[in-house]
DRENDO-1510 file (C-alpha; in Angstrom, 1 decimal, always signed):
<recs>
REC; n; res; u; v; w
REC; 1; MET; +3.3; +28.9; -8.3 .
REC; 2; LYS; +0.8; +27.4; -5.9 .
REC; 3; LEU; -2.6; +26.7; -7.2 .
REC; 4; SER; -4.1; +28.8; -4.4 .
REC; 5; ASN; -2.3; +31.8; -5.8 .
REC; 6; ASN; -3.7; +31.2; -9.3 .
REC; 7; ILE; -7.5; +31.4; -8.7 .
REC; 8; GLN; -9.4; +32.6; -11.6 .
REC; 9; ILE; -13.0; +33.9; -11.8 .
REC; 10; VAL; -15.1; +32.6; -14.8 .
REC; 11; LEU; -18.0; +34.9; -15.8 .
REC; 12; ILE; -20.9; +33.4; -17.7 .
REC; 13; ASP; -23.8; +35.5; -19.0 .
REC; 14; ASP; -25.5; +36.0; -22.3 .
REC; 15; ASP; -25.5; +39.8; -21.9 .
REC; 16; GLN; -22.2; +41.2; -23.1 .
REC; 17; HIS; -22.8; +44.5; -21.2 .
REC; 18; ILE; -23.0; +42.7; -17.9 .
REC; 19; LEU; -19.9; +40.6; -18.7 .
REC; 20; ASP; -17.9; +43.7; -19.7 .
REC; 21; SER; -18.8; +45.6; -16.5 .
REC; 22; CYS; -18.2; +42.7; -14.2 .
REC; 23; GLN; -14.9; +41.9; -15.8 .
REC; 24; HIS; -13.8; +45.5; -15.6 .
REC; 25; LEU; -14.7; +45.8; -11.9 .
REC; 26; LEU; -13.0; +42.5; -11.0 .
REC; 27; LYS; -9.8; +43.3; -12.9 .
REC; 28; LEU; -9.6; +46.6; -11.1 .
REC; 29; ALA; -9.8; +44.7; -7.9 .
REC; 30; GLY; -6.9; +42.6; -9.0 .
REC; 31; TYR; -8.6; +39.3; -9.9 .
REC; 32; GLN; -7.9; +37.1; -12.9 .
REC; 33; THR; -11.1; +36.7; -15.0 .
REC; 34; ARG; -12.4; +35.0; -18.1 .
REC; 35; ALA; -15.7; +35.8; -19.7 .
REC; 36; PHE; -18.0; +33.6; -21.7 .
REC; 37; LEU; -21.3; +34.3; -23.5 .
REC; 38; ASP; -21.8; +30.5; -24.1 .
REC; 39; PRO; -21.8; +28.2; -21.1 .
REC; 40; ASN; -20.9; +25.2; -23.3 .
REC; 41; ILE; -17.5; +26.9; -24.1 .
REC; 42; ALA; -17.0; +27.8; -20.5 .
REC; 43; LEU; -17.4; +24.2; -19.4 .
REC; 44; GLN; -14.5; +23.2; -21.7 .
REC; 45; GLU; -12.2; +25.2; -19.5 .
REC; 46; ILE; -13.2; +23.5; -16.2 .
REC; 47; HIS; -11.7; +20.3; -14.9 .
REC; 48; PRO; -11.8; +18.6; -11.4 .
REC; 49; ASP; -8.6; +20.3; -10.2 .
REC; 50; TRP; -9.4; +23.7; -11.7 .
REC; 51; PRO; -8.6; +26.4; -9.1 .
REC; 52; GLY; -11.5; +28.8; -9.9 .
REC; 53; VAL; -14.8; +30.4; -8.9 .
REC; 54; ILE; -17.8; +30.6; -11.3 .
REC; 55; LEU; -20.2; +33.6; -11.5 .
REC; 56; THR; -23.1; +32.8; -13.8 .
REC; 57; ASP; -26.5; +34.1; -14.8 .
REC; 58; ILE; -29.5; +31.7; -14.2 .
REC; 59; TYR; -31.4; +32.6; -17.4 .
REC; 60; MET; -29.5; +31.9; -20.6 .
REC; 61; PRO; -30.9; +30.8; -23.9 .
REC; 62; THR; -28.3; +28.1; -24.7 .
REC; 63; MET; -28.3; +26.5; -21.2 .
REC; 64; SER; -30.2; +27.3; -18.0 .
REC; 65; GLY; -28.2; +28.1; -14.9 .
REC; 66; MET; -29.7; +25.1; -13.2 .
REC; 67; GLU; -28.5; +22.8; -15.9 .
REC; 68; LEU; -25.1; +24.5; -15.8 .
REC; 69; ILE; -24.8; +23.9; -12.0 .
REC; 70; ASP; -25.5; +20.2; -12.5 .
REC; 71; LYS; -22.8; +19.9; -15.2 .
REC; 72; ILE; -20.3; +21.8; -13.1 .
REC; 73; LYS; -21.0; +19.7; -10.0 .
REC; 74; ALA; -20.6; +16.5; -12.1 .
REC; 75; ILE; -17.1; +17.7; -13.0 .
REC; 76; SER; -16.2; +18.6; -9.4 .
REC; 77; PRO; -18.6; +18.9; -6.4 .
REC; 78; HIS; -16.2; +21.5; -4.8 .
REC; 79; LEU; -16.4; +24.2; -7.4 .
REC; 80; PRO; -18.0; +27.3; -5.9 .
REC; 81; ILE; -20.8; +28.8; -8.0 .
REC; 82; ILE; -22.4; +32.2; -7.5 .
REC; 83; THR; -25.6; +32.8; -9.4 .
REC; 84; ILE; -26.9; +36.1; -10.8 .
REC; 85; THR; -30.7; +36.4; -10.8 .
REC; 86; GLY; -33.2; +39.1; -11.7 .
REC; 87; HIS; -35.4; +40.8; -9.2 .
REC; 88; GLY; -38.3; +38.6; -8.1 .
REC; 89; ASP; -36.5; +35.3; -8.9 .
REC; 90; ILE; -35.3; +34.7; -5.3 .
REC; 91; ALA; -37.1; +31.3; -5.3 .
REC; 92; MET; -35.0; +30.3; -8.3 .
REC; 93; ALA; -31.8; +31.5; -6.6 .
REC; 94; VAL; -32.7; +29.4; -3.5 .
REC; 95; GLU; -33.2; +26.4; -5.7 .
REC; 96; ALA; -29.8; +27.0; -7.2 .
REC; 97; MET; -28.3; +27.0; -3.7 .
REC; 98; GLN; -30.0; +23.7; -2.9 .
REC; 99; LYS; -28.3; +22.3; -6.1 .
REC; 100; GLY; -24.9; +23.4; -4.8 .
REC; 101; ALA; -24.5; +27.1; -5.6 .
REC; 102; VAL; -22.7; +28.9; -2.6 .
REC; 103; ASP; -24.7; +32.2; -2.9 .
REC; 104; TYR; -26.6; +34.5; -5.3 .
REC; 105; LEU; -26.6; +38.2; -6.4 .
REC; 106; GLU; -29.6; +40.2; -7.6 .
REC; 107; LYS; -29.5; +42.4; -10.7 .
REC; 108; PRO; -28.6; +45.2; -11.0 .
REC; 109; LEU; -25.3; +44.1; -9.4 .
REC; 110; LYS; -24.0; +46.2; -6.6 .
REC; 111; PRO; -20.2; +46.5; -6.9 .
REC; 112; LYS; -19.5; +46.5; -3.1 .
REC; 113; LYS; -21.6; +43.4; -2.5 .
REC; 114; LEU; -20.1; +41.6; -5.5 .
REC; 115; LEU; -16.5; +42.2; -4.3 .
REC; 116; SER; -17.3; +41.3; -0.7 .
REC; 117; LEU; -18.9; +38.0; -1.8 .
REC; 118; ILE; -16.1; +37.2; -4.2 .
REC; 119; GLU; -13.5; +37.8; -1.5 .
REC; 120; THR; -15.3; +35.5; +1.0 .
REC; 121; VAL; -15.7; +32.7; -1.6 .
REC; 122; ILE; -12.1; +32.9; -2.8 .
REC; 123; GLU; -10.7; +32.7; +0.7 .
REC; 124; LYS; -12.7; +29.5; +1.3 .
REC; 125; ARG; -11.5; +28.2; -2.1 .
REC; 126; LYS; -7.9; +28.9; -1.2 .
REC; 127; LYS; -8.2; +26.8; +1.9 .
REC; 128; ILE; -9.6; +23.8; +0.0 .
REC; 129; ILE; -6.9; +24.1; -2.7 .
REC; 130; GLU; -4.1; +24.4; +0.0 .
REC; 131; GLN; -5.6; +21.2; +1.6 .
REC; 132; TRP; -5.5; +19.5; -1.8 .
REC; 133; GLU; -1.8; +20.4; -2.2 .
REC; 134; ILE; -1.1; +18.7; +1.2 .
REC; 135; ILE; -3.2; +15.7; +0.1 .
REC; 136; ASP; -1.3; +15.4; -3.2 .
REC; 137; ASN; +1.9; +15.0; -1.2 .
REC; 138; VAL; +0.6; +12.6; +1.4 .
REC; 139; LEU; -1.8; +10.4; -0.5 .
REC; 140; PRO; +0.6; +8.6; -2.8 .
REC; 141; GLU; +2.6; +7.4; +0.3 .
REC; 142; GLN; -0.6; +6.2; +2.0 .
REC; 143; LEU; -2.3; +4.5; -1.0 .
REC; 144; LEU; +0.5; +3.0; -3.2 .
REC; 145; GLY; +0.1; +2.1; -6.8 .
REC; 146; GLU; +0.8; +3.4; -10.3 .
REC; 147; THR; -2.0; +1.8; -12.3 .
REC; 148; GLN; -4.8; +4.0; -13.6 .
REC; 149; VAL; -7.4; +2.4; -11.2 .
REC; 150; ILE; -5.4; +3.5; -8.2 .
REC; 151; ILE; -4.7; +6.9; -9.6 .
REC; 152; GLU; -8.5; +7.4; -10.0 .
REC; 153; THR; -9.0; +6.1; -6.5 .
REC; 154; ARG; -6.6; +8.6; -5.1 .
REC; 155; LYS; -8.4; +11.4; -7.1 .
REC; 156; HIS; -11.7; +10.3; -5.6 .
REC; 157; ILE; -10.3; +10.3; -2.0 .
REC; 158; LYS; -8.9; +13.8; -2.6 .
REC; 159; LEU; -12.2; +15.2; -3.6 .
REC; 160; LEU; -14.2; +13.4; -0.9 .
REC; 161; ALA; -11.7; +14.3; +1.9 .
REC; 162; THR; -12.3; +18.0; +1.5 .
REC; 163; ALA; -16.1; +17.6; +1.0 .
REC; 164; ASP; -18.0; +17.3; +4.2 .
REC; 165; ARG; -20.2; +14.4; +3.0 .
REC; 166; ASP; -21.1; +11.0; +4.3 .
REC; 167; ALA; -19.7; +8.2; +2.2 .
REC; 168; LEU; -20.4; +4.5; +1.5 .
REC; 169; ILE; -17.3; +2.4; +0.9 .
REC; 170; HIS; -17.7; -1.1; -0.5 .
REC; 171; GLY; -15.5; -3.8; -1.9 .
REC; 172; GLU; -14.0; -7.1; -1.0 .
REC; 173; SER; -12.2; -7.7; +2.3 .
REC; 174; GLY; -8.6; -6.7; +2.2 .
REC; 175; THR; -8.9; -4.1; -0.5 .
REC; 176; GLY; -8.2; -1.1; +1.8 .
REC; 177; ARG; -11.7; -0.1; +2.7 .
REC; 178; TYR; -10.8; +0.8; +6.3 .
REC; 179; THR; -7.6; +2.5; +5.1 .
REC; 180; THR; -9.7; +4.7; +2.8 .
REC; 181; ALA; -12.2; +5.6; +5.5 .
REC; 182; LYS; -9.3; +6.5; +7.8 .
REC; 183; LEU; -7.8; +8.7; +5.1 .
REC; 184; LEU; -11.1; +10.4; +4.4 .
REC; 185; HIS; -11.1; +11.5; +8.1 .
REC; 186; GLU; -7.4; +12.2; +8.5 .
REC; 187; LEU; -7.1; +14.3; +5.4 .
REC; 188; SER; -10.3; +16.3; +6.1 .
REC; 189; PRO; -10.9; +19.4; +8.2 .
REC; 190; ARG; -12.2; +17.1; +10.9 .
REC; 191; GLN; -8.8; +15.5; +11.4 .
REC; 192; SER; -8.3; +17.1; +14.9 .
REC; 193; HIS; -11.6; +15.7; +16.1 .
REC; 194; PRO; -12.5; +12.1; +17.2 .
REC; 195; MET; -12.5; +9.2; +14.7 .
REC; 196; ILE; -14.6; +6.4; +16.2 .
REC; 197; VAL; -14.6; +3.0; +14.6 .
REC; 198; LYS; -17.4; +0.5; +15.3 .
REC; 199; ASN; -18.9; -2.8; +13.9 .
REC; 200; GLY; -22.6; -2.8; +13.4 .
REC; 201; ASP; -22.9; -5.8; +15.8 .
REC; 202; ASP; -21.5; -3.6; +18.5 .
REC; 203; LEU; -24.4; -1.3; +18.3 .
REC; 204; LEU; -27.5; -3.3; +19.2 .
REC; 205; SER; -29.5; -0.6; +20.9 .
REC; 206; ILE; -30.4; +3.0; +20.2 .
REC; 207; GLU; -28.7; +4.0; +23.5 .
REC; 208; GLU; -25.4; +2.5; +22.3 .
REC; 209; LEU; -25.6; +4.3; +19.0 .
REC; 210; GLU; -26.5; +7.6; +20.6 .
REC; 211; LYS; -23.5; +7.3; +22.9 .
REC; 212; ILE; -21.1; +6.7; +19.9 .
REC; 213; LEU; -22.6; +9.6; +17.9 .
REC; 214; LYS; -21.9; +11.8; +20.9 .
REC; 215; GLU; -18.3; +10.6; +21.2 .
REC; 216; ALA; -17.8; +11.3; +17.5 .
REC; 217; GLN; -19.1; +14.9; +17.8 .
REC; 218; ASN; -17.4; +17.1; +15.2 .
REC; 219; GLY; -15.4; +14.1; +14.0 .
REC; 220; SER; -16.1; +10.9; +12.0 .
REC; 221; LEU; -17.8; +7.6; +12.7 .
REC; 222; ILE; -16.4; +4.7; +10.7 .
REC; 223; LEU; -19.2; +2.0; +10.7 .
REC; 224; HIS; -18.5; -1.5; +9.4 .
REC; 225; ASP; -21.5; -3.5; +8.3 .
REC; 226; PRO; -24.5; -1.4; +9.4 .
REC; 227; CYS; -26.8; -4.4; +8.3 .
REC; 228; SER; -25.9; -6.2; +11.6 .
REC; 229; MET; -27.6; -3.4; +13.5 .
REC; 230; PRO; -31.2; -4.1; +14.5 .
REC; 231; THR; -34.0; -2.5; +12.5 .
REC; 232; GLU; -34.9; +0.1; +15.1 .
REC; 233; VAL; -31.2; +1.2; +15.4 .
REC; 234; GLN; -30.9; +1.5; +11.6 .
REC; 235; ARG; -34.1; +3.6; +11.6 .
REC; 236; PHE; -32.7; +5.9; +14.3 .
REC; 237; LEU; -29.6; +6.4; +12.3 .
REC; 238; SER; -31.7; +7.2; +9.2 .
REC; 239; HIS; -33.5; +9.9; +11.3 .
REC; 240; PHE; -30.2; +11.3; +12.5 .
REC; 241; LEU; -28.9; +11.6; +8.9 .
REC; 242; LEU; -32.1; +13.2; +7.8 .
REC; 243; ASN; -31.9; +15.8; +10.6 .
REC; 244; GLN; -28.4; +16.6; +9.7 .
REC; 245; GLU; -29.4; +17.1; +6.0 .
REC; 246; ARG; -32.3; +19.3; +6.9 .
REC; 247; SER; -30.3; +21.5; +9.3 .
REC; 248; GLY; -27.4; +21.8; +7.0 .
REC; 249; LYS; -25.1; +21.0; +10.0 .
REC; 250; ARG; -23.2; +17.8; +9.9 .
REC; 251; THR; -22.1; +17.1; +13.5 .
REC; 252; VAL; -20.8; +13.7; +12.6 .
REC; 253; LYS; -19.3; +12.5; +9.2 .
REC; 254; LEU; -20.4; +8.9; +8.6 .
REC; 255; LEU; -18.1; +6.6; +6.7 .
REC; 256; VAL; -19.8; +3.2; +6.2 .
REC; 257; ILE; -18.1; +0.1; +5.1 .
REC; 258; PHE; -19.9; -2.7; +3.3 .
REC; 259; GLY; -18.5; -6.1; +2.3 .
REC; 260; GLN; -20.9; -7.2; -0.4 .
REC; 261; SER; -22.9; -4.8; -2.6 .
REC; 262; PRO; -25.3; -2.8; -0.5 .
REC; 263; GLU; -28.0; -3.5; -3.1 .
REC; 264; ASP; -27.7; -7.2; -2.1 .
REC; 265; ASP; -28.3; -6.3; +1.5 .
REC; 266; LEU; -31.2; -4.3; +0.5 .
REC; 267; LYS; -32.8; -7.2; -1.5 .
REC; 268; GLU; -32.2; -9.5; +1.4 .
REC; 269; HIS; -34.0; -7.1; +3.8 .
REC; 270; ARG; -30.9; -6.7; +5.9 .
REC; 271; LEU; -30.7; -2.9; +5.2 .
REC; 272; LEU; -33.5; -0.4; +5.6 .
REC; 273; PRO; -34.4; +1.4; +2.3 .
REC; 274; GLU; -34.3; +4.8; +3.9 .
REC; 275; LEU; -30.8; +4.1; +5.4 .
REC; 276; PHE; -29.7; +2.9; +2.0 .
REC; 277; TYR; -30.9; +6.1; +0.4 .
REC; 278; PHE; -28.9; +8.3; +2.7 .
REC; 279; LEU; -25.8; +6.2; +2.6 .
REC; 280; SER; -25.7; +5.7; -1.2 .
REC; 281; GLN; -25.6; +9.4; -2.2 .
REC; 282; VAL; -21.8; +9.3; -2.2 .
REC; 283; ARG; -20.3; +5.8; -3.1 .
REC; 284; PHE; -16.8; +4.7; -3.1 .
REC; 285; PHE; -15.7; +1.3; -4.6 .
REC; 286; MET; -12.4; -0.2; -3.6 .
REC; 287; PRO; -11.0; -2.3; -6.5 .
REC; 288; PRO; -9.8; -5.9; -5.8 .
REC; 289; LEU; -6.0; -6.4; -6.3 .
REC; 290; ARG; -6.7; -8.6; -9.4 .
REC; 291; LYS; -8.0; -5.5; -11.1 .
REC; 292; HIS; -4.7; -3.7; -10.7 .
REC; 293; LYS; -2.2; -6.6; -10.7 .
REC; 294; ASP; +0.5; -4.4; -12.2 .
REC; 295; ASP; +0.9; -2.9; -8.7 .
REC; 296; VAL; +1.6; -6.2; -7.1 .
REC; 297; ILE; +5.4; -6.1; -7.3 .
REC; 298; LEU; +5.6; -2.4; -6.2 .
REC; 299; LEU; +3.4; -3.2; -3.2 .
REC; 300; PHE; +5.3; -6.4; -2.3 .
REC; 301; ARG; +8.6; -4.6; -2.3 .
REC; 302; HIS; +7.1; -1.8; -0.2 .
REC; 303; PHE; +5.7; -4.2; +2.4 .
REC; 304; LEU; +8.9; -6.3; +2.4 .
REC; 305; LYS; +11.0; -3.2; +2.9 .
REC; 306; ASN; +8.8; -2.1; +5.9 .
REC; 307; SER; +9.0; -5.5; +7.5 .
REC; 308; CYS; +12.7; -5.8; +7.2 .
REC; 309; THR; +13.2; -2.3; +8.6 .
REC; 310; LEU; +11.0; -3.2; +11.5 .
REC; 311; LEU; +12.9; -6.5; +12.1 .
REC; 312; GLY; +16.3; -4.8; +11.6 .
REC; 313; LYS; +17.2; -7.1; +8.8 .
REC; 314; GLN; +18.6; -6.8; +5.3 .
REC; 315; ARG; +16.1; -7.2; +2.5 .
REC; 316; PRO; +16.4; -10.7; +1.0 .
REC; 317; LYS; +17.0; -11.2; -2.7 .
REC; 318; ILE; +13.9; -11.9; -4.7 .
REC; 319; GLU; +14.3; -14.3; -7.6 .
REC; 320; LYS; +12.6; -13.3; -10.9 .
REC; 321; ALA; +10.7; -16.6; -11.0 .
REC; 322; TYR; +9.1; -15.7; -7.6 .
REC; 323; LEU; +8.1; -12.2; -8.9 .
REC; 324; ASP; +6.4; -14.0; -11.8 .
REC; 325; THR; +4.6; -16.2; -9.3 .
REC; 326; LEU; +3.4; -13.1; -7.4 .
REC; 327; LYS; +2.1; -11.6; -10.6 .
REC; 328; ARG; +0.2; -14.8; -11.5 .
REC; 329; HIS; -1.5; -15.3; -8.1 .
REC; 330; GLN; -5.2; -14.2; -8.0 .
REC; 331; TRP; -4.9; -12.7; -4.5 .
REC; 332; PRO; -8.3; -13.6; -3.0 .
REC; 333; GLY; -7.3; -11.8; +0.2 .
REC; 334; ASN; -6.3; -8.7; -1.9 .
REC; 335; VAL; -3.7; -6.2; -0.5 .
REC; 336; ARG; -4.0; -7.6; +3.0 .
REC; 337; GLU; -3.0; -11.1; +1.7 .
REC; 338; LEU; -0.1; -9.5; -0.2 .
REC; 339; LYS; +1.1; -7.7; +2.9 .
REC; 340; SER; +1.0; -11.0; +4.9 .
REC; 341; VAL; +3.0; -12.8; +2.1 .
REC; 342; ALA; +5.7; -10.0; +2.2 .
REC; 343; GLU; +5.9; -10.1; +6.0 .
REC; 344; LEU; +6.4; -13.9; +6.0 .
REC; 345; TYR; +9.0; -13.5; +3.2 .
REC; 346; ALA; +10.9; -11.1; +5.5 .
REC; 347; ILE; +11.2; -13.7; +8.2 .
REC; 348; GLY; +12.2; -16.4; +5.7 .
REC; 349; VAL; +9.0; -18.1; +4.8 .
REC; 350; VAL; +8.3; -18.2; +1.1 .
REC; 351; LYS; +4.6; -18.6; +0.2 .
REC; 352; LEU; +2.9; -19.1; -3.1 .
REC; 353; SER; +5.8; -21.2; -4.6 .
REC; 354; SER; +5.2; -24.7; -5.9 .
REC; 355; THR; +6.6; -26.0; -2.6 .
REC; 356; GLU; +6.5; -23.4; +0.2 .
REC; 357; HIS; +9.8; -23.2; +1.9 .
REC; 358; SER; +12.1; -21.1; +4.0 .
REC; 359; GLN; +14.9; -18.8; +2.9 .
REC; 360; PRO; +18.5; -19.9; +2.9 .
REC; 361; ILE; +20.4; -21.2; +5.9 .
REC; 362; GLU; +21.7; -17.8; +7.1 .
REC; 363; GLN; +18.2; -16.8; +8.1 .
REC; 364; MET; +17.4; -20.1; +9.9 .
REC; 365; THR; +18.3; -18.8; +13.3 .
REC; 366; ASN; +15.4; -20.5; +15.2 .
REC; 367; PRO; +14.8; -24.2; +15.7 .
REC; 368; LEU; +12.5; -25.8; +13.0 .
REC; 369; ASP; +9.6; -26.4; +15.4 .
REC; 370; ASN; +9.6; -22.8; +16.4 .
REC; 371; LEU; +9.6; -21.7; +12.8 .
REC; 372; VAL; +6.7; -24.0; +12.0 .
REC; 373; GLU; +4.7; -22.7; +15.0 .
REC; 374; GLN; +5.5; -19.2; +14.1 .
REC; 375; TYR; +4.3; -19.7; +10.6 .
REC; 376; GLU; +1.1; -21.4; +11.7 .
REC; 377; LYS; +0.4; -18.7; +14.2 .
REC; 378; GLN; +1.0; -16.1; +11.5 .
REC; 379; LEU; -1.3; -17.8; +9.0 .
REC; 380; ILE; -4.1; -17.9; +11.6 .
REC; 381; GLU; -3.5; -14.3; +12.7 .
REC; 382; ASP; -3.5; -13.1; +9.1 .
REC; 383; ALA; -6.8; -14.8; +8.4 .
REC; 384; LEU; -8.3; -13.4; +11.6 .
REC; 385; TYR; -7.3; -9.9; +10.5 .
REC; 386; LEU; -8.5; -10.7; +7.0 .
REC; 387; PHE; -12.0; -11.5; +8.1 .
REC; 388; ALA; -12.2; -9.2; +11.1 .
REC; 389; GLY; -12.4; -12.2; +13.6 .
REC; 390; HIS; -15.4; -13.9; +11.9 .
REC; 391; ILE; -14.6; -17.6; +12.7 .
REC; 392; ASN; -16.8; -19.1; +10.0 .
REC; 393; ASP; -14.9; -17.2; +7.3 .
REC; 394; VAL; -11.5; -17.9; +8.8 .
REC; 395; SER; -12.2; -21.7; +9.0 .
REC; 396; ASP; -13.4; -21.7; +5.4 .
REC; 397; TYR; -10.4; -19.8; +4.3 .
REC; 398; LEU; -7.8; -22.0; +6.1 .
REC; 399; LYS; -9.8; -25.2; +5.3 .
REC; 400; ILE; -9.9; -26.2; +8.9 .
REC; 401; GLN; -12.8; -27.3; +11.2 .
REC; 402; ARG; -14.0; -24.7; +13.7 .
REC; 403; LYS; -13.1; -26.9; +16.6 .
REC; 404; LYS; -9.6; -27.4; +15.4 .
REC; 405; LEU; -9.2; -23.7; +14.7 .
REC; 406; TYR; -10.3; -22.8; +18.2 .
REC; 407; HIS; -7.8; -25.3; +19.6 .
REC; 408; ARG; -5.0; -23.7; +17.6 .
REC; 409; MET; -6.1; -20.3; +18.7 .
REC; 410; ARG; -6.0; -21.2; +22.3 .
REC; 411; LYS; -2.5; -22.7; +21.8 .
REC; 412; TYR; -1.2; -19.3; +20.4 .
REC; 413; ASP; -3.3; -17.2; +22.8 .
REC; 414; LEU; -5.3; -15.7; +19.9 .
REC; 415; ASP; -8.7; -14.1; +20.7 .
REC; 416; LYS; -11.1; -13.3; +17.9 .
REC; 417; ALA; -12.4; -10.3; +19.7 .
REC; 418; ASN; -9.0; -8.6; +19.2 .
REC; 419; TYR; -9.4; -8.7; +15.4 .
REC; 420; LYS; -12.8; -7.1; +15.1 .
REC; 421; ILE; -12.9; -3.6; +13.8 .
REC; 422; LYS; -13.3; -1.4; +16.9 .
</recs>
């Protein structure tokens, strides 16, 4: 049975009479219900993937409705909560909605209004759960890994993709920050609208930012390194986010990528405090590959298979000793470096061994000079991808002077501009 066909309504109230009457009415209407006098016991039934709706009183002796909302939202920000309030407590009900409740009902409960609201909320809930089922099928293929840290990362993406919230994504280069931002757009209800990708140093004026926000209307803006935007542009973006929050209408979903910790950028006065406030409300950390090294072999085989398929080649045999080498490597370039190593292995270049060499004779179909040049070009191109075209980082990584690096790039017709996130 699909989760969307198994939606349950949890009723929480310290008044047994109200619980009994609500439960009777909802059962007559064909809904599955569970009733609780104690909110603490009700919370034990709720988990992040729980396919339900919650109807709760605001005033209860063991736990206030406000505290209950906070606890429920900590379990899952998506869970729909309808509050029940006494006459004259509208201000409290409004506060509950600001905390995340979807709506409220006044006592005494009117059956027709209760059923109408429940029907509306459940239809919305069904759509989210159906989207989750699609994501559960797609996500493991897009973000590979069997370690707990990757499983938790996929759960986080699943929750955020269906929540219309801005998000801050940070982590080391090559960990999949851009892939994650892309998934948060493509798996969201905004998927049919534009996804614009920009570097902060491409937005040096308010006019440029306004133009991009207009292009991203109803879609998403993936913004890499907002700290490289001038102060006045950061301030304009802060006002834009504030206006979206006040109006309750998010015309653009902002997905921001940081390299180092944003707190460091804040301390170094590269990031405006008000912009940091808006961006940090939903944070997403991408773990480095060394934190989930048990996924290395699975990822290597996947990238190798894809490369061989693309090249129309048979997958080469991988010696156990080489697999052990892959496991021991620290992967400073993270998943991106691993992908590069697998792609080179597919064309016969074996990296990370004690003496880097090419695969057996049957794969040596090109002259040696051509293979060496191909290898050198691949290394430079991988580093350009790895550091998004930032020459200082590339020269440090390859341990080559900038002047020599530019000379080699001209030789292989490589332009750093083509490797910047656009």
